[in-house]
N, C-alpha and C positions, 0 to 999 in steps of 0.2 A: 559548435564548440570549437576553441582553438586547437591547432594541431601542435603536437610536441615532437621533440626529437625522439625517436624509437631507441629502445635498450635492446642489446644483444642477449641480455640475461632477463627472462620474463618469468617472474615466478607464478606458480599455480595460483588461480584465484579460488579461495575457500570461503564458505560461509556456513553458519550453523543450521543444520537441517533439523526441523523439529521432530520429523518423523523418526529418524534413526538417532537423535539426540547426539550428534557429533559433527565435526567439521567435515564437510564433503566439497569435492570439486564442483565449481558452478559454472555451466557453460562450457562450449567447445573451445578448442584452441584455434580453430579458423572457421570461416563460414558465417553462419547466422546464429545468434542466441535469441532466446524467446522467454517472454516474461509476462505474466498477468498479475496485476496488481489491482486488488479489490477497491473500488472506487467509493464515493460518498453517497449516502442518502441525503438528497439536497434540501435540507430545512434548517441546517445550523452551521453552514459553511462560513468561513474555514477556520476552526478553532486550532490551537497550538498542537492538540493531539494529532489531528489530520495532517498539519503540516509536518510534524515529526516523522510520520510515515513516509510521506511522499519525498521528503528530502532524503531520507534513508535510502529508498530504492531508486532514486535519482542517481546516488553514488554508484550503485551497481550498473545502472545504464551507462554512466560515464566511464566506469572501468573497462566495461565491455568495448565501448567505442574507441577508447584509448588503445587497446589491444587490436584494433582493426577489424572488429566484427561488425557485421550488420546487426542491428537490433529491432527485433519485432516486439514492441511493447504494447500491451492491450490493457485498457482500463475501462471499467464499466461506471455507469451512473445508475443508482436504484431510483429511477424517477416514477416508481409506483410501489408504494409499501405502506404498511399500517402507520408507522410513525409519521410519515409525509402527510397522509390524509388526517391524522390527529392534529397535527401543528396547523395545517391550512384551515381547518374547522375552528381551532382555538383562536386563531387571529383574523378570521373572516376573510379569507382570500382563496380564490380557486387554486386547487392543488397543483394543476398544471402550470399556473402562472408562478406559483411559489417555486416549483422545481426549476423552470427556467431561469427565474431571478437568481436562486441560490447557485446553480451551475454556472452561470455567467460570472458570479462573484468569485467562485472557487477558481475558475480560469484566470481572473485577473490576478488573485493572490498567487497562483502557482507562477505565473509569468514573472511577477514582482520579485518572488523568490529564486527565480532562475531555474525552475524546475523544467527539465526537458519534456516537451509534450509527448504523450504516446502516439505511436503510429496509428492506433485505432482507439477512440473514445466513443463508446458504444453504450446507448441507453436501453433499459429493459422495454419500454414502450415500442421503440423501432424493432425490438428482437422478438417480438411475439411469434412470428412464423419459425424461427429457430427453437424457441422455447417449446412450442407446440410439437414440432417435429421430433425433439428429444424426448419428450413425454411419450409420445407414440411409440417410439424406439424402445423405451423402458417397458412399455405395456406389452410389446411382442416378446419381450424377455421375461414376462410375468414378474416384473419388479415393482409395478404400480398396481394398487388396488383401490377401489371405492371405499369410502366410510360415509354410511347414510345414517344420520341421526334423526331422521323422519322430516327435518326441516330443511337440510342441505346435504347434497351428495357431494362430497370432496374427494380429491385423488392424492393418495399418500405413496411415497417411495418406501419400499420395505428393506428395513437395514439387514435383514436376514439374507437378502439377495446377494450381498457382498461379504465374502468370507473374510476379508480384510478389514471390515469396519472396526473402527476403534484404534487402527494402527498409527494414526497420526497424534491424536491427543493424550493416549495412554491413560485414560481415566477409568476408574471403577464404575460400574453400572450405576451406583447411587450418586456418584459425583457428577456423572454425565447427565443424569435425569435432572439433578438440581440446577445445574448450569443451563440445560435445555429450557427449563421452565423460566429462568431469569432472562434468557436471551431470545425471547419470542416463540419458543416451541410450546407444544400442548401435550405434555406427557400423559395427562390424565384423561384425555379425550376418550369417551366410550366407543367402542367399534374398532379401534386400532389393533392391529396385530402386536405391535410392541410399542412400549412407551416413547422410544426414539426414533420410531417412524415420522418423517417430515412431510409437510404438505408441498405438493408440487402444483396443484391446481385447484383453486377455491372457487367454487360456483358462485355466481352473482348474487350479492346481497343488495337489499334496498338502499338507494341513496349512495351507492358506491360505484365508482368506475369499473366497467367489464368490458370483455372482448369476446365477440361471437367466434365460435370455433367449433370443430368436430367433437371436442370434449364437453360442449355445452358452453353458454355464456359464463365468463368468469375472468380470472386474473391469475398470474402464478405466484408461487411461494418464492421466497427469497433465494433460496440456495440453487434451485434449478436454472434461475437466471444467469447466474455466473458460469455454471457448467457449461450450459448451451453457448454462451458467448465465447468462452475460452476455447471449446472444441472446435467451433466454426472458424475462429480466427487464428488460432494455433495448432489445432490437431492434438491428438493424444501424445502423451509423453513429452510435453514442453518442458523447458528448462526449470522455471522457477515459478511456483504460486506465492505471491507475497501479500502481506498486510499486517495490520496491528495484532498483537497478541490475543486480543480479545475476540478474533476470528478463528482461532485455532479450533474451538468447538463452540458451537455446532457447525458454523458456516463452512469451514474449509473441510472438516470431516466429512460433511455431507456431499460437497462438490466432489471430493475425491472418489467417495463411494459411488455416486451417480456415473461419474466419468468412467471408473474401472467396469462397472456393470454394462454400460452402453458400448465400450470398445474393446473390452478384454484385453486392456494395456493400462499401464500406470496412467494416472491423470497427469501429474507432474512428477519430474525427476527429483526435486527438492522443494521443501516448503520452508520459507524463510520469513521470521516475524519480527517486527519492532516492538519495543516496550511501550508502556503506558506512561502519560505525563499527567502529573497532579499539579495542584496550585497550593503553595504554602502548606504542604503536609496533608492535604486532602485531595481524594480523587475528584478530577473535573467531572462535573455532570451537569446536565440541563436542570435536573430537579434542585441542585443546590444553587443554581444561578452563578456558578463560578468559572464559566468558560472564558478563556482569553482568545480573542479573535485577531487574526492577522490583519483584517482590514481596519479594525479599531486601532492597532498599533501603527499600521501605515498612515491612518488618518491623523494621528497625533504627532507625526513628523518622524517616526523612528525609521531609519535606513533599513530596507529589507534585507540588506546583506548582513546587518548586525542580528537581525532575527535569525537568519540562516546559520551564522556563526554560533549563536546560543544553542541551536539545536544540534550542530555537529559537535559541540563540546562534550556530548554524551555518546557513549557507545550505542549503537542503534538497538541493541538488545536489551539495554538496561531500562527499568522504570526509574524515573526521577521527577523532581518538582520544578515547575516554573516559578522564578522569583524575579523581583525587580533587580536584586543584585546580579543575578545571572545576566540580564539583559544589559546592565551596566557594564559588566566584565566583557561581553561581547562587543559593546560599542567601542571600549578602550582598545581591545585587540584590533578591531577593524581599522581604528585610527593608527596604530603602530605599523600595522602592515602596509597602510596606504603611505604612510611617511617614508617607510624603507623602500618601496618600490619607486618612489619618485626621486630619490637620490640619484646623482650622476653616477655612482659607482656602488658596487657591493661586492660580497663575498661570491665565490663561484657558486653558482647555482645548481651545477649538475647533481651534487650530493643530495640537496634538498629535494630535487625531483625524484631520485632514486628513492629517498626515504618515504616520500609521500606514497609513491607507487607500492613499496613494500608493506606499508601500514594499511593500505586499502586492500591489497591482495590477501592480507590475513584477516578475514571475517569483517572487512569493512571498517577497519579501526581508525575511525575519524579523529578522536582525541589524539592519537599517536600522530596522525598526519598534521594535525594543527600545531603540535608541539615542535614538529620539525621546521615549520614555517616560523614559529615563534623563535626559535633559536637563530634562524637565519636573519629575521628582521632585527633581532636585538644586536647581533653581531655587526650587521651591515650599518646600523646607526652608529656604532661605537668605533668602527675600524675603516679607515680608508682603504680601498682596494683598487686595483687596476682593471678589474673585470667590468667594463661598462655595460655588457650584455646581460649581466646577471639579474637586476631588477625586471627586465621585461620578461626574461624566462619565467622567473618565479610568478610574476602576474599572470602569464598565460597558463602556467601549471595550476595556480589557485582556481582559476576560472574553468579550465577544462576538466580537472580532476575533483574539485571540491565545489564547483559552482558559485564561487565567490569572486565577484567583479571588483576589482581593486581600481 
């Protein structure tokens, strides 16, 4: 990303931590910052909800880099899971081929949206040794137990092994059980010690992929995958675990609990979550068939920078709806900005750069940052100025901090 003039007054970077329900300092002042962003299950990439999450945390990556920090950004891909197997069976394609196809498309969409690639992009399949090692580690701490229903003996993580379980999502037990059931959990399975105990290793079922191991042939549960990858690539107490707000429970709650039990340390220092995106007043979902895909928009000729601007027009924590009008507004904004930076002169850009930095330092406030550039662009078109360097500096700032190439 382009380099920018450094400021002598660097504001603390703060973001909203879901666990403490308040703004907290994010990352160190110097050295290296670390972030784990939960990746896709590759069977419906890349819809606007995906893009919203990864553009949001791309902002955090960019702010850290602008401050001179080295960034260790890890992202997984859940390339073995029930939804992937179900989709592959429904459309008559090999599950591994579907995962490879959708992962490739996701990478192309992220590159088009100018999302900085993570330093480590790690699949569940390639991480089997890490996952198995972590399960054995938890077994030694008596945090994993078998559930045998006479047909299969699966392994579960015991929530009671973590005294801090529940400290992320702040749900009542009834609320947690209901959400757990909606999001892939099995609270009613007989033989479990507690309804919210989660699967860490499912023994092999007929006609399903499995891996041989000291635990028996099988495959991992969803939550243990991210826990193992994060601890391997980042270590305990890394700076930020990030993802969509639908991951707060059970996924991030389970990851945090498993990580704490395995290491006797915090899993992450802060948990930061992006909002959900609907379509014309309805939640986007596969069942409703109302997903908007980045590749479809790109294929229809929409500039990816307009898509990015449409996403940045909302605060990352907000829930909002995608509409044709929103995209049209973003396309108009992109045209105005490009017109302004192509002028021979413009208003002084130092203040707009400072405003963008201030906005992003305060909980990644992208709408405020966009408003600062809007004001500069409108004034630059209307007023002749002697600062011929301003357009180039604003263009670099937009690319470096907002990821928008003008």
